[in-house]
PATI-770627 format. One line per 4 residues: number of its first residue (from 0); their letters; for each residue y negated, z negated, x negated of C-alpha. Coordinates in steps of 0.25 Angstrom, whole numbers. Each point is the difference from the previous one (the first is absolute). Layout:
<atoms>
NUM) A) Y:Z:X; ...
</atoms>
This chain:
<atoms>
0) MSAT) 0:0:0; -14:4:-6; -11:-10:-2; -8:6:10
4) ADIA) 10:-1:11; 3:-14:-4; -15:-3:2; 0:7:13
8) KRPA) 11:-10:5; -8:-12:-3; -8:-8:10; -14:6:1
12) AERG) -6:-13:-5; 8:2:-13; -5:14:-2; -15:-3:-2
16) LRPA) -12:0:9; -1:14:4; 14:2:6; -2:-14:7
20) MAEL) -13:5:6; 7:14:3; 10:-7:9; -10:-9:6
24) HTWG) -9:12:4; 12:8:5; 6:-11:9; -12:-7:4
28) GLLF) -6:14:4; 12:4:7; 2:-12:9; -14:-2:4
32) GWLL) -4:15:-1; 2:4:14; -8:-12:5; -11:3:-10
36) FAIF) -1:14:4; -2:-4:15; -11:-10:-5; -7:10:-9
40) ATGT) 1:11:11; -6:-8:12; -10:-7:-9; -5:13:-6
44) VSYF) -2:6:14; -7:-13:4; -12:4:-9; -4:8:12
48) RDEI) 4:-10:10; -13:1:8; 1:15:0; 14:0:5
52) SLWM) -4:-10:11; -11:10:5; 9:12:0; 10:-8:8
56) RPEI) -11:-3:10; -5:14:3; -8:-5:12; -10:-5:-10
60) GQFT) -10:11:-2; -10:2:-12; -10:-11:-1; -12:-2:-9
64) PPRS) 1:-15:-2; -13:-7:4; -6:-12:-7; 8:-13:0
68) AVAA) -10:-7:9; 1:11:11; 15:0:0; 1:-15:0
72) DVAL) -10:-2:11; 6:10:9; 14:-5:-3; -4:-14:3
76) RQLE) -7:4:13; 12:7:5; 10:-11:-3; -10:-10:6
80) GSSL) 1:8:13; 15:1:1; 7:-11:-8; -7:-14:3
84) SAKR) 13:-7:1; 4:4:-15; 3:-10:-11; -4:9:-11
88) WMID) -6:14:-3; 3:7:-13; -9:12:-1; 1:10:-12
92) LPTD) -12:8:-1; 0:15:-3; 0:6:-14; 0:13:-6
96) RTPV) 15:1:1; 2:-7:14; -12:5:8; 3:-9:12
100) TSAL) -1:-14:3; 13:-8:2; 1:-13:7; 12:-10:2
104) VLRD) -2:-9:12; 9:-12:0; 2:-8:13; 7:-13:4
108) PKTG) 14:6:4; -1:-8:13; -12:8:5; 5:14:-4
112) PGAT) 5:9:-11; 0:-8:-13; -7:12:-8; -7:12:4
116) RLTL) -4:11:-10; -13:8:3; -6:13:-6; -15:0:3
120) DPVS) -10:11:-1; -9:-4:-12; -13:4:7; 2:-4:14
124) GTPI) 11:-10:-1; 8:7:11; 16:-1:-1; 7:12:-5
128) KTRN) 13:1:6; 10:3:-12; 15:1:0; 8:-13:-5
132) TAGG) 4:3:-14; 5:-7:-12; -9:9:-8; -1:-1:-15
136) DFLY) 2:-15:1; 15:1:2; 2:8:-14; -10:-10:-6
140) YFHF) 7:-13:4; 14:7:-2; -3:2:-15; -1:-15:-3
144) DLYM) 8:-7:12; 10:11:3; -1:-3:15; 9:-12:-3
148) PQRF) -3:-15:4; -13:-1:-8; 5:-10:-11; 13:7:-3
152) GRYL) -6:14:-1; -11:-5:-9; 10:-7:-9; 8:12:-1
156) TCTA) -12:8:-4; -5:-10:-10; 14:1:-6; 0:15:-1
160) AIVM) -14:0:-6; 5:-10:-11; 11:9:-3; -10:12:0
164) LVAF) -8:-7:-11; 13:-3:-8; 4:15:1; -14:4:-5
168) VSGV) 2:-9:-12; 14:3:-3; -2:15:2; -11:1:-10
172) ITHR) 8:-8:-10; 12:9:3; -7:13:-2; -6:-2:-14
176) RIFK) -5:14:0; -6:-1:14; -14:5:-2; 6:12:-9
180) DFFT) 10:3:11; -11:1:10; -3:13:-5; 14:5:0
184) FRPR) 7:6:12; 13:8:-1; 3:7:13; 14:4:5
188) KGQR) 6:-10:-10; 6:-9:11; 0:-15:-4; -10:3:-11
192) SWLD) -10:7:9; 1:-12:10; -3:-10:-12; -12:8:-5
196) AHNA) -5:0:14; 2:-15:2; -7:-2:-14; -12:9:3
200) LGVL) -2:-6:14; 1:-14:-5; -10:2:-11; -10:9:8
204) ALPF) -5:-12:9; 6:-12:-8; -13:-8:1; -1:2:15
208) HVMI) 15:-4:2; -2:-12:-8; -13:-4:7; 5:3:14
212) TYTG) 13:-8:-2; -7:-12:-7; -11:-1:10; 10:1:11
216) LITL) 7:-12:-5; -14:-8:-1; -3:3:14; 13:-8:4
220) LPLY) -2:-10:-11; 0:-12:10; 13:4:6; 9:0:-12
224) LPWG) -8:-10:-8; -4:-10:10; 1:-13:-9; -14:0:-5
228) IEAM) -6:0:14; 10:-10:5; -3:-10:-12; -15:1:3
232) YPDG) 1:0:15; 12:-10:3; -4:-1:15; 2:15:3
236) RQKF) -7:13:-2; -11:-1:11; -10:-7:-10; 3:11:-10
240) VVEM) -2:11:10; -13:-7:4; -6:-1:-14; 5:13:-5
244) FDDA) -4:9:12; -10:-9:8; 9:1:11; 0:-13:8
248) PPRK) 6:-1:13; -9:4:12; -8:-11:8; 6:-4:13
252) PVNI) -8:6:12; -8:-10:8; 1:9:13; -15:2:1
256) AEAL) -4:14:2; -11:5:-10; -3:14:-5; 1:4:-14
260) TPIA) -12:1:-10; -4:14:-3; 8:6:-12; -10:8:-7
264) PLLV) -7:-12:-7; 13:-5:-5; 4:13:-6; -13:0:-7
268) LAST) 2:-14:-6; 14:4:-4; -5:12:-7; -10:-8:-8
272) EWQG) 10:-10:-4; 10:11:-5; -12:7:-7; 0:12:9
276) GTTG) 15:0:4; 3:3:15; 9:-6:10; 13:6:3
280) RIVV) 6:-10:10; -5:-9:10; 8:-12:5; -4:-7:13
284) DNPG) 7:-13:4; -2:-6:14; -9:12:4; -9:-4:12
288) DRAA) 2:-15:-3; -11:-9:-6; 10:-3:-11; 1:15:-4
292) TIRL) -1:3:-15; -2:14:-6; 6:3:-14; -5:12:-7
296) VRQD) 10:6:-11; -5:9:-11; 4:14:0; 12:1:-10
300) SERI) -3:14:-5; -13:-4:-6; 6:-6:-13; 13:0:-8
304) SHAV) 3:-15:3; 7:-2:13; -4:-15:0; -5:-3:14
308) QSML) -15:-3:1; -4:-5:14; -11:-8:7; 2:-9:12
312) FDGT) -11:-2:11; -1:-8:12; 2:11:11; -11:-5:9
316) TGAL) -11:-5:-9; 2:9:-12; 0:-11:-10; 8:1:-12
320) ISKT) 12:-9:-1; 7:4:-13; 2:11:-9; 11:4:-10
324) PATG) -1:-8:-12; -2:6:-14; 13:4:-5; 6:-5:-13
328) RAAE) 4:9:-11; 15:0:4; -3:3:15; -9:11:-4
332) ARGI) 10:6:-10; 10:-1:11; -10:7:10; -2:11:-10
336) FHGL) 15:3:-2; 2:0:15; -12:10:1; 6:9:-11
340) HLAR) 13:0:8; -6:4:13; -11:9:-6; -9:-2:12
344) FSDI) -12:1:-9; 4:14:-4; -7:13:4; 7:12:5
348) WLRW) 3:6:-14; 5:-13:-6; 9:-2:12; 6:13:-2
352) MFFV) 2:-3:-15; 8:-13:5; 7:8:10; 5:11:-10
356) SGIV) 3:-11:-10; 9:-7:11; 7:14:2; 3:0:-15
360) GCAM) 6:-14:1; 9:5:12; 4:12:-8; 3:-9:-13
364) IATG) 9:-9:9; 7:12:6; 3:7:-13; 5:-13:-6
368) LVLW) 10:-2:12; 4:14:-1; 2:-1:-15; 10:-11:2
372) AVKR) 8:8:9; 0:13:-9; 3:-8:-12; 13:-5:6
376) RRNA) 3:13:8; 14:1:-6; 3:-13:8; -5:6:13
380) ASAG) 14:-2:7; -2:-15:-2; -4:-8:13; -11:-7:-8
384) HRIV) -6:13:-4; 1:6:14; -7:-12:5; -12:2:-10
388) DALN) -1:15:4; -1:-4:14; -10:-11:-2; -8:10:-9
392) VTAI) -1:10:11; -3:-10:11; -11:-7:-8; -7:13:-5
396) TGLS) 1:11:10; 5:-10:12; -13:-8:-1; -9:12:-1
400) IAIA) 7:6:13; -2:-14:6; -15:0:-3; -2:14:5
404) SYFL) 8:-4:13; -10:-12:2; -12:10:0; 8:10:9
408) CNRL) 3:-11:10; -14:-4:1; -3:14:6; 13:2:8
412) VSAT) 0:-13:8; -10:0:11; -13:-7:-3; 1:-8:13
416) SPGR) 14:-5:-2; 2:-15:-1; 6:-5:-13; -3:13:-7
420) AVWE) -3:-8:-13; 14:-5:1; 5:14:1; -7:4:-12
424) VGSF) 6:-11:-9; 13:2:7; 0:15:-4; -3:-3:-14
428) FGVW) 12:-9:-2; 9:8:9; -2:13:-7; 1:-8:-14
432) LIAG) 14:-5:5; 4:14:4; -4:5:-13; 9:-11:-7
436) LHAA) 12:3:9; -2:15:-3; 0:-3:-15; 12:-8:1
440) IRTE) 9:10:7; -5:13:-7; 3:4:-15; -11:-4:-10
444) RAAW) -5:15:-1; 0:3:15; -7:-13:3; -11:3:-10
448) REQL) -1:14:4; -1:-2:15; -9:-12:0; -10:7:-9
452) WVAA) -1:11:10; -1:-10:11; -11:-7:-7; -7:13:-2
456) ATFA) 1:4:15; -4:-14:5; -12:-1:-8; -4:14:4
460) AVPM) 2:-3:14; -10:-11:0; -13:8:-1; 7:10:10
464) MNAI) 2:-11:11; -14:-5:-3; -6:13:3; 8:3:12
468) ITGR) -1:-14:7; -15:-4:-4; -6:13:-2; -6:-5:-13
472) GLPD) 8:9:-9; -3:4:-15; -10:12:2; -8:-8:11
476) SLAR) -1:-13:-9; -4:9:-12; -11:7:9; -5:-14:5
480) GDWV) 0:-6:-14; 10:-11:6; 6:-3:-14; 9:-12:5
484) FAGF) 8:10:9; -1:12:-10; 4:-9:-12; 12:-6:8
488) DLVA) 5:14:4; -2:6:-14; 7:-12:-7; 12:2:10
492) LATA) 1:15:-2; -1:-2:-16; 11:-11:2; 8:10:8
496) ALFA) -2:11:-11; 4:-10:-11; 13:-3:7; 3:15:3
500) TIAV) -2:3:-14; 9:-10:-5; 11:4:10; -1:14:-5
504) YYGR) 1:-4:-14; 11:-9:3; 8:11:7; -2:10:-11
508) RHKE) 4:-10:-11; 13:-3:7; 3:14:4; -1:4:-15
512) AA) 8:-12:-4; 11:4:9
</atoms>
């Protein structure tokens, strides 16, 4: 037996650092790669969460957002006239990305529906009747809680993110020529081509990938490292929440009717306090009662830090009750990391850069998963390899088809159908499950080929159904300068073209191989 063969049979830890890191990178990436692809894909799409929500509510026309004072005043007057029995109003003022006012009315469940969501005209305050939809929020929340019981899903996401950071470090150590290999791509070389693609994609946006993974962990820090908070606040987290976010429990109502103070002067005071910043959210507790309070929360897109800044006023006199205390360095650092992860501060061009970098991250994970399967192709008859192939197809093309089906369902289900948001979410998981079953019963080559074509067809159908059902097709959107609808349709068509191109190439390669 040669010395090389003898070394290869030793445990990884005895062969040196690089082989040990290679095994860690390979198996950590495989076992969590499917989950990481779903997290990266839905998180990347969520950079356009607001635009997706607008597209999924086509009843909302094009508006030019008015000044915050106008939108706030008409919204409050509308709510005062229709929801006097409410316990709380939460009003999100219009922005350049969401040009309408959104209101959440919370009531005592004994007196009616516990919560009612309203979309208001930003100029007149008139309610806009829109379809019930999960919108971009579903994809946003899925990417960190996986639509599971909150703590379990987030713990799972945290674990995957830690594995992702380990994969970055072990990958850099393993590929000692990683930056040189970035400029190397050898097509039609099978396993070598997949490795070249994986290396290039990994290096192309490596700073972004590390940043987005690390900052994602920081946002959930109190969940998986709670001991510091528990040590400083042994009586529970309520005091921590009050000190951190100035979010004290609302006052108890005194059941004496009294009108709210005018909102415009309070907005001016808040803007002065925030050195020209604007209010993004208004929270009114006990509206219509003498014990009412008004909390103004600063618009989160005005600065990098996502640390909350708010001011609390007496709702009837307008007197200042409290304001968010100055944050310490640690809290501000966490706010900056959180803000970097969400990228709410970014303009349209930076948001597109984040989006493209996220797509590169998805491609990096996908090529790594496929590389594992290609490298072990001679063992394809084994049950374990067959399971990996099926999971690769399900995670990559199956998820893509599910996302496109989610958008299609928004157009195909009647706008007045009760529980239509449940249908949208159900279509996402139902189609994903069907894709998984298809990948399990078909051969690996057939599953890839068929699902690539289905993904192309499904994404191409999205703008077609949108044009047929809403009348706001791509030509009309371009003519009117409606870049939310036009951009959505163009991205859907580009995604369809990408999947079709891959399907054609895949079919030709395997025809030549046969």
